[in-house]
VONURO-549296 format. One record per residue: x, y, z of N, C-alpha, C, CB in turn. Coordinates in steps of 0.1 Angstrom, whole numbers, plus 5000, padded with zeros to 4 digits. Glycine has a CB too. Layout:
<nodes>
XYZXYZXYZXYZ/...
</nodes>
This chain:
<nodes>
500849885000500050005000500950135000499150005012/501950135008502850245008503550274995503950225019/503850164988504450184975503450244965504850044969/502250204966501150264958500950414961499850194959/500950444973500850584977501950674972500750604993/503150624973504350694968504150724953505650624971/503850614945503750624931502550714927503450484925/501450704933500350794930500650934933499050744938/501350964944501751104948502651154937502451104961/503551074932504451124921503651154909505451014918/502651074906501751094894500951224896500750974893/500451254908499651374910500551494909498951364923/501751494914502651604912503051634898504051574920/503251524890503551534876502351604869503751404870/501151554871499951614864499651754869498751524866/499951784882499651914887500652014881499851914902/501951984879502852074873502552094858504252014874/502051984851501751994837500452084836501451864831/499452064844498252144843498552294846497152094853/499452324855499752464858500452534846500652474871/501452464840502152514829501152554817503252424824/500252464815499352474804498252584806498552344801/497552574817496452664819496752804824495452604829/498052824827498552964830498953034818499652964840/498852974806499253034793498153024783500552974788/497053094784495953084774496353154761494753154779/495553124750495853194738495553344739494853134727/496453424734496253574735495153624726497553644732/494953554715493853584706493153454701494353664693/491853464700491153344696490953344681489753334703/492053314673491953304659492653184654492553434652/492453134642492853004637494453004637492252974624/495053104632496553104631497153084645497053224624/496653154655497153144668496953004673496453244678/495752944670495452804675496352704667493952774672/496652734654497352634646498852644648497052664632/499452764650500952774651501452854662501452824638/500552884672500952954684501553094681501952874691/501053164671501553294668502953304662501453374680/503553194659504953184653505853264663504953244639/505853224675506453314685507453234695505453384693/507653104693508453034703509953034700507952894703/510653044711512153044711512752904710512653114723/514052904708514752784706514652684717516252804703/514552734730514352644741513152554740514352724754/512052624736510752554734510852454722509552654733/511352504711511452424699512352294702512052504687/513452314709514352204712513652104721515552254719/513052144732512452054741511151994736512152114754/510452064728509252004722509551904711508252114716/510651924704511151824694511451694702512351874686/512251714713512651594721511351524727513651634732/510451614732509251554738508351484728508451664745/508251534716507451474706508251354700507051574695/509551364699510351264692510351134699511751314691/510351134713510451014720509050974726511451024732/508350884720507050844725507150754737506250774714/506050734744506050644755506350504751504850654763/505950474739506050334733507550294731505350324720/508450394732509850364731510250264742510750494732/509750284754510050204765509350074766509850274778/508450054756507649924755507949864741506149954756/507549924730507649854717509149854713506849934707/509849964712511149964708512049894718511750104706/511749904731512549834741512349684739512049874755/511149634735510949494732511849454720509449474728/512049534710512849504699514349484704512849614688/514749574713516149554719516249424727516449674727/515249394735515249274743515249154735513949274752/514449144724514349024716515349014705512949014710/515649134699516549134687517949194689515849214676/518149254701519549304703519749444697520549204699/521049454692521449584687520749634675522949584685/519949554668519149604657518249724661518249484651/517949724674517049834679517749974678516649814693/519149964677519850094676519550164663521350064677/518750104654518350174642517750314646517350094634/517050324658516450444662517450554664515650424675/518550524669519650624671520150674658520750574680/520450584649520950624636519950704628521350504628/518650664628517650744620517350874627516450664619/517550884640517451014647518451114641517550994662/519651074640520651164634520351204620522051094635/519951104612519551124598518351224597519250994591/517351204605516151284604516451424608515051224613/517351444618517751584622518451654611518551574635/519251574603519851634592518851684582520851534585/517851604580516651644571516051774576515651524569/515851774589515251894596516152014593515151874611/517451994594518352104591518152154576519852064593/518052064567517852094553516552174550517951974544/515552134557514252194552513652304562513252084552/514052304574513352384584513352534581513852364598/514552594578514652734577513952784564516152784577/514052704553513452734541511852734542513852644529/511452624549510052604552509452724561509752464558/510252754571509752864580509652994572510752884591/510553024563510453154555509153154547511653174546/508853044540507653034533506453044542507652904524/506552974553505352984563505153124568505652884574/506153194571506053324576505453424566507353384581/505953414554505553504543504153484538506453494531/503753354537502453324532501453264542502653214521/501753284555500953234566500553094565499653324567/501553004562501252864561501052804575502352794553/500152704576499952644588500252494588498452654592/500352434576500452284575501352244564499052214574/501652124563502452064552501652084539502851924554/500352044539499452064528499452204522498052014531/499352304531499452444528500652474519499452534540/501852424524503052434516502952364503504252384524/502452254502502352174489501452244479501752034492/500352304484499552384474500352504469498252434481/501052574478501852694474502952654464502552754486/503652544467504752504458504352444445505552394465/503252374444502852304432501552354426502652154435/500952464431499852524426498652424424500152594413/498452344434497352244432496552224445498052104428/495352264445494452244456494152094459493152324454/493952024448493651874450494851804456493251814437/496151844452497351784458497451814473498551824450/497051934476497051974490496051884498496552124492/494851864493493851774500494351634501492551784492/494851584490495351444490496451424500495751404476/497451514499498651494508498251504522499751594504/497251604525496851614539496151494544495951734540/495251434535494451314539495451194541493451284529/496451184532497351074532498251084545498251074520/498651204548499451214560498651184573500051364562/497451224573496551184585496451034586495151254584/496150964575495950824575497250754580495550774562/498350804575499650744579500050764593500750804570/499650884599500050914612499150864623500251054614/497850824619496850794629497250674638495550754621/497950564633498350454642499150504654499050354634/499850614653500650664664499850684676501450794660/498650744675497850774686497350644693496550854682/497250534685496850404691497950354700496450304680/499250354694500350304702500550384714501650304693/500350514714500650594726499550584736500850744722/498350564732497250534741497550404749495850534734/497950304741498350174747499450194758498750074737/500450264754501550294763501150364776502650364757/500250474774499850554785498850474795499150674781/498050384789497150304797497950204805496250224788/499050154800499850064807500550134819500949994798/501050264816501750344826500850374838502250474820/499550404835498650434846498350314854497350494840/498150204847497950074854499150034863497649964844/500350064858501550034865501750114877502850044856/501550244876501850334887500850334898501950484882/499650284895498550264905498450114910497250314900/499450034906499449894909498149824906499749874924/497549864894496349794889495049854895496449654892/495149954904493950014909493150074898494250114921/493850144889493150194877493450094865493650344873/492450024860492749934849493149994836491549844847/493749914828494349954815493450044807494749834807/492250004804491350074795490950204801490149994791/490650204814490250334821491450434821489850304836/492650374823493850464822493950534809495150384825/493750464798493750524785492750624783493550414774/491550604788490450704787490750824795489150634793/491350814807491650934815492651024808492250884829/493750954802494751034795494151094782495850944790/493251024776492551084764491851204767491650974757/491051204778490251324782491151434786489251284793/492251404793493051504798493751584787494251444807/494251524777494951604767493951674758495851514758/492751614756491751684748491351824755490451594747/491251824768490951944775491852054772490851924791/493252024772494152144770494252174755495452114776/494052074746494052104732492852204729493851974724/491752174735490552274734490952404739489352214741/491652414750491952534757492852634748492652504770/493852584742494852674735495552614724495852724745/495052504718495652454706497152424707495352544695/497852474696499252444695500052514706499752494682/499652624711500352694722500352604734499652834725/499152544738499152454749499952334747497652414752/499952284735500652164731502152184733500352114717/502652294728504152324728504552344743504452444720/503752424751504152444765504052304772503152544771/503052224770503052094776504252004772501752024772/504552014759505651924755507051984759505651924739/507152104762508352164768508552104782508252314769/507452104790507552054803507851904803506152074810/507151834794507251684793508551644786506151624785/509151734778510451704772511551694783510751804761/511451794792512351794803512151674812512251914811/510951634814510651514822511251394816509051504824/510951384803511451264796512951254796510951254782/513651374792515051374791515751344804515451514786/515451424815516151414827515751284834515851534836/514451254834513951134841514551004835512451124840/514550994821515050874815516550864816514650874800/517350974814518750964815519150924829519451104812/518650984840518950954853518550804857518351044863/517350774853516850634856517650524850515350624852/517950534837518550424830520050414833518350444815/520750534835522150524839522250454853522750664840/521350494862521350434876521050284875520350504885/520050254867519750114865520850024859518450094856/521650084850522750014844523749974855523350094833/524050064864525050034874524349954886525550164880/523149974889522549904900522349754897521149974904/521949724884521649584881522849514876520649584870/523749574868524849494863526249544868524849514848/526349664873527649714878528249804868528549604881/527649824856528149914846527949854832529649944848/528149934821527949894808528849774803528150004798/530149774808531049664804530549534809532449694808/530149534822529649414828528349364822529449434843/527449464818526249434812526449364798525349554810/527249424790527449364777528149224778528249464768/528949214788529649074790528548974793530649084801/527549014801526448914804525648894791525648974815/525448994784524648974771525348884762524349114764/526648904760527448814751527348664756528848854751/527448644769527448514775526048454774527848514789/524948534775523648494774523248454760522648604779/523448534750523148514736523848614728521548524734/525048564722525848664714525148714702527148594711/524048644697523348694685522748834688522248594681/522448864701521948994704522849104701521548994719/524149074699525149174695525449174681526449154704/524649114673524849104658523649144651525248964654/523749174638522649214630522349104620522949344622/521049074617519849144623519449094637518749124614/520248994643519948944656519148814656519149054664/518648774667517948644667516748644657517448614681/516548524651515448514642514148494651515648394632/513248584651512148574659510848614652512248644672/509848644660508548674654508448804646507448674665/509448894648509449014640509548984625510649104644/510148874622510448844608509848714604511948844605/508848664611508148544607509048424607507548564594/510148424615511048304615511948294603510148184615/512048404595512948404583513948514584512048414570/515148494579516148594579515748704570517548534574/515548824575515048934566516048984555514749054575/517348954556518248994546519149114551517549034534/520149134543521149234548520749374547522449214539/519749404539519249544537518149584547518849564523/517649484555516549524564516849634574516149394572/518049624580518349724590518549854584519649684597/519249864572519449984565518150044561520349964553/517249954557515949994552515050064563515149874547/515150014575514350074586514950204590514149974598/516250214589516950344592516550444582518550324592/516550414569516150504559514750544561516350444545/513850454564512450484565512250584576511650354569/512950574587512850664598513450804595513450614611/514650804589515250924586514551014576516750904581/514050944566513351014555511851054559513350934542/511350974568509850994571509651074583509250864572/510651094592510451154605509851294604511751164613/510251374594509751514593508651524582510851604591/508051414579506951414570505651404577507051304559/505651394591504451394599503851534600504751324612/502551544600501951674601502251744615500451664600/502451664625502651724638503951794639502551614649/504951744632506351804633506451934624507351704629/505551954614505552074607505152194616504652064595/504252164625503852274634504952324643502652224644/505952234645507152284653507952384645508052164656/508052364632508752454623508052584622508952394609/506752584620505952704618505752784631504652674612/505852714642505652784655506852864660505252684666/508052834654509252904658509253054655510552844651/509953134664509853274662510653324650510353334675/511753254646512553294635513453174630513453414639/514153194619515053084615516253074625515553114601/516553184632517653184642517253084653517853324647/516053084657515552994668515652854663514153034672/515352824651515452684646516952644645514852674632/517752734641519252694640519752674654520052804633/519352754664519852744678519452604683519252854687/518252564680517752434684518652324679516252414680/519052334667519852234660521252224666519952254645/521652314674522952304680522952214692523452444685/521752174697521652094709520951964706520752164719/519851964698519151834696519951724690517951864687/520751744680521551624675522451554685522251674663/522851624695523751564705522851494716524651674711/521851564720521051504732520251384727520151614737/519551394716518551294712519251154710517951334699/520351144702520851004700521450944713522051014690/522051034722522550984735521450924743523251094743/520350994744519150944752518650814746518051044752/518650804733518150684726519050564730518150694711/520350584728521350474731521350424745522750524727/521250524755521150484769519950394772521150614778/518850434767517650354769517750214763516350424764/518150214750518250084743519349994748518450104728/520450044753521449964759520849884771522650044764/520049954780519449884791518449784787518849994801/517649824776516649724770517349594766515949794759/518549604759519249484755519749404767520349524745/520249474776520749404788519649334796521449504798/518449394795517249334802517049194797516049414799/517449154786517249014781517948914790517848994767/518948954798519648864806519048844820521048904808/517948924823517448924837516248834839517049064840/515548784829514448704831513148774832514648614842/513048904831511848974832511048964818512049124835/509748984819508948984806508648844802509649044795/508448754811508148614808506748604801508148524820/505848684805504548684799504448754786503448744809/505148864785505248954773506449034774503949044772/507449014764508649084765508549234762509649024755/507449274758507149424756507249494769505849444749/506949434780506949494793508149454801505749464800/509149384796510349344803511149454809511249254794/511449564801512249674806511549744818512449764795/510249774816509549844827509449754839508149884822/509149634838509149544849510449544857508749394845/511549534849512849534856513149664863513949514845/512849774857512949904864512049914876512750024854/510849874875509949874886510349794898508549824881/511149684895511549604906512649674915512249474900/513149784911514149854919513549934930514949954910/512149944931511550014942510450114937512550094949/509650174946508550254942508950384934507750294954/510050444938510450564931510850544917511550634939/511750444914512050414900510850364892513150294900/509950294899508650254892507850374889507850154902/507750474898507050594895507650674884506850674907/508950684884509650764874509550704860511150774878/509650564859509550504846508150524841509950354847/507050514849505750534845505550674840504750504856/506050774847505950914843506750944830506451004855/507850884829508550894816507750844804509950824817/507050724806506250674796505050774793505650534800/504450824804503350924802503851044795502750954816/504951094799505451224793505751204778506851264800/506251084774506451054760505151034753507350934758/504250964759502950934752502151064750502150834760/502051144761501251264760501751364751501051324774/503051384751503651484742503551434727505151504745/503551304725503251254711501851274707503751114710/500951234716499451234712498951374711498751154723/499251464720498751594719499151664707499151684732/500451644703500951704691500251654678502451684689/500051524678499451464666497951504665499551304667/497251484676495851504675495551654672495151464687/496251744678496051884676496451914661497051974685/497551864656497951894642496951834632499351844640/496451704635495451644626494251724625495151504631/493751774636492551854636492751984627492051894650/493952044629494352164621494452124606495652224626/495152014603495251974589493951944583496151844589/493051874590491751844585490951974581490851764595/490952064590490252194587490952274577490152274600/492352284577493052374569493252314554494452394574/493452184553493752124541492652034534494952034542/491652004542490551924536489252004535490351794544/488952084546487752164546487952304538487252194560/488952374542489152514537489252524522490252574544/489952434515490052444501488752444494490852334495/487752384500486352384494485452484500485752244496/485952544511485152654518486152774521484452604531/486652834511487752934513487253054521488252994500/485953084522485453194530485153164544484253254524/485553044549485152994562485853094573485652854565/485053124583485553224593486453154603484353284601/487253234610488153184621487353104631488953304627/486253164635485453094646485052954642484253184650/484552944629484152814624485352724623483452834611/486452774619487652684618488052634632488752764612/488052724642488352674655487352564660488352794665/486052594657485052494662485252354655483652544659/485552364642485752234634486952164639485852264619/488052244642489352174646489152114660490452284647/488452174669488152114682487251994681487552214691/486251994672485451884671486151764665484251914662/487051794655487751684648488751624658488551734636/489351704667490251654677489551554686490851764686/488351584690487551494698487251364691486251554703/486851374678486551254670487751164668485951294657/488851224665490051144663490551074676491251234657/490551154687491051094699490150974704491051204710/488850994703488050884708487950764698486650934710/488150794685488350684675489550604679488350744661/490650674681491950604685491750524698493050704687/491050584708490750514720489950384718490050604730/488950394710488050274707488950164700486950314698/489750204691490650104684491650044694491350164672/492250124702493250084712492749984721493850204719/491449984723490749884733490549744727489449944738/490949734714490849604707492249534707490249614693/492249414702493549344701494349404689493349194699/495649444692496449504682497749434680496749654687/498349444668499749394666500749464675500149404651/501949414675502949474683503249614679504349394683/503649704688503849844685504849864674504249914698/506049794675507049814665506549774651508349734669/505749674651505249624638504349734631504449494639/503549794639502649904634503550024629501749954645/504550064637505250184634506150164622506050234646/506850054621507750034610506950024597508649904611/505749984597504949974585504450104581503749874587/503950194590503450314586504550414581502650384597/505750394585506850484580507050454565508150454588/506750334561506950304547506050384538506650154544/504850424543503950504536504250654536502450484541/504650704548504750844549506050894541504850884564/507050814539508250854532507950894517509350754533/506750844512506450884499506151024497505250794494/505951104508505751244507507151324506504951294519/508251254509509551324509509851394496510551214512/509751334484510051404472509251534470509851314460/507951534474507151654472507651764481505751624475/508051724494508351824504509751874502508151774518/510751784503512151824503512751854490513051714510/512451774480512851804466512251944462512451694456/511051964466510452094462511152214468509052094467/511952204478512652314484513952334477512852294499/514452244470515852254464515852234449516752144470/514852174443514852134429513852224421514551984426/514352324414513452424408512652364397514252534402/513152254391512352194380511152124385513252104372/511152084397509952014403508652084400510151984418/507652004396506352074392505251984396506352104378/504052034393502851954397502751814391501552034393/503051804378503051674372504051574379503451684357/505251624382506151544389505651504403507551614390/505051594410504551564423503451454423503951694430/502451474413501451374412501951234408500351424402/502851234399503451114394504251034405504451134382/505051114413505751054423504851004434506651164429/503851074438502951034449502150904444501951144452/501650904432500950784428501850664427500350814414/503050674421503950564420504350514434505150604412/504750614443505250574456504150494464505650694464/502950554465501950484473501450354466500750584475/501450354453501050244445501950124448500950264431/503250144447504250034449504149984464505650074445/504150084473504150054487502949964490504050174495/501749994485500549924488500549784482499249994483/500949774469500949654462501949554468501249674447/503149594470504249504476503949484491505649564474/503549594497503349584512502149484516503049714517/501249464507500149374510500649234512499049384500/501649194504502249064504503449054514502649014491/504249154514505449164522505449294531506749154513/504749294542504549414549505749474556503449404559/506749384559507949424566509149434558508149334578/509349344549510549344540510249254528511849294547/510949284517510749204505511849114503510549304492/511648974504512848884503513648904490512248744503/513048924479513748944466514649064466512748944455/514349164475515149284476516149274488514249404478/516549154492517549134503517149204516518849184498/515849214519515349264531514949414530516449264541/515049474519514549614518513049614519515049674504/512549714525511049724526510449774514510649814538/509149744512508449784500508449944499506949734501/508350004511508250154511509550224507507850204525/510650164511511950224507512250204492513150164515/511850084487512050054473511150154465511649914470/509850174470508950264463509450404464507550254470/510150444475510650574476511750604465511250604490/512650514463513650524453513050544439514650414453/512050454436511450464423510650594421510450344421/509950634432509150754431510050874430508250774444/511150874436512150994435512651004421513350974445/512950884415513450884401512350944392513850744396/511050894394509950944386509751094388508650874391/509951144400509751294402510751374394509951324417/512051324394513051394386512851384371514451344390/512551264367512351244352511251324347512151094349/510051314354508851394349509151544350507651354358/509951584360510251724361510951774348511051754373/511851694343512651734331511951724318513951654331/510851634318510151624305508851704304509851474303/508551774315507451864315507852004317506351814325/506852094316507152234316507352284331506052314310/508352364334508552424347507452514351509952504348/507252534364506252624369506752764370505652574383/505852864367506253004367506453054381505153084359/505852994391505853054404507153024412504653004412/507952924407508952864415510152964417509552744408/510453044407511553144409511353234420511753214396/510153284422509853374433509953304446508353434431/509453184447509453104460510953084464508752974458/511753054454513253034458513853164462513952974445/513453274456513953404461513453434475513453514452/512153394478511653414492512453334502510153374492/512853214498513553124507515053174510513652984502/515453274502516853334505516753464512517553344492/515553514513515353654519515553654534513953704515/516253744540516353754555514953764561517253874559/514853714573513653704580512953844581513853654594/513753944585513054074587512754154574514054164595/512954094563512654154550511554074542513854164541/511053964549510053884542508753944538509853754550/508154024548506854074546505853964546506854144532/504554004542503453914542502753914529502453944554/502353804524501553794512500453684514502453764500/499353704508498253604508498653494499496853664504/498253374503498453254494497853284480497853124500/498653284470498253334457497253244449499353354448/496953114454496053034448495452934458496652954436/
</nodes>
């Protein structure tokens, strides 16, 4: 009972601090741009910590940790793709911010319409991004439900825990939209970063005596855990996935990480390109270190015998065995990761739905109506995810590695469009159709990897083909007249940008 009281007290302190941060910072103006991008006013500290808060979901300590426990160092793909994706962020963020500031862009679809002069492409890309990203809310609800059940020693059951978290983040999304989400994620980013680093470094020494001793035990237990792709297990259906599997999932993550609607709001919410650059001086160092520390302990966990019923929970069970405070901290770390992921996604999806699916057909829609629609859609999406999460689901890693294969098909439209002047509407349509087409056709038979491609996933193969199609079609069709001006805008200093209405 005392252990439960300690854990619940920690939970209440966490939620109390979060609620204070959020509700003491209301929207200064009730308009859609403020709701969507927080007035484009946030400094590098907020951008850095909200990237970290959003980047690391609660499912990292369950789904990805399970991959480390069962498959060994193959789980380090997350650290490598984190570095790759931050490089992509470096390439696109300042150019995207300039266009966002000048043309009052709120979403990725908004940018795609500006770049390719196509309202229908904006609608399609917005809808596709929503469908690709939706499984994330399911995985994070599952993680948060487990965390609530863990920290209350089962007094609050799994499904009720998910429902409580769902209602909580919907309340503050309704309150202040992206502003509330960024402030919440700043708080939770610090919780995740400091809590996870302290907890897992202490655990490494408390359980094994240090990293050298831990890896020695891992080698003696099963040396395949220290090789790629690792033990042949249920991730790959009992078959060797091939030499390109690991490379493939790294590429999927690196190319797809900044194609999610929720991460575009981070770019557009920054106060200037200087703030974005400042953030990039810190994030590439902190993020991979945190990833590696957590996954090292997850791999070592394979030697301890925890997770006999389900290896997805082995890491958390092991940490929880150290006492009520570590148990409370690991549950809060899961909640911080899950909440910061879910609030960002659901807020951005509601904004994308209104901005990229409704507004193109109702251009005269008022700010008040847009706010109402966005809030209503947030409720619908959140409770839809909750209903699905209460059913039997595949493993978290299986869900996530598959949806990344789809979202990377947006990469040519977004990133090539910032650097390749010849890129045009015909190229964008051709690339998107080919990319999604190949991914769906091959993915239906080989959802994780294609044996004939030596382990490469259908989505990565489709990405290479779609990229080639984008470039070829760009050269054989007429360039767009608007591109030269946009490329000039992307080189203009922040204080000289001015404001223009979206021209089409």
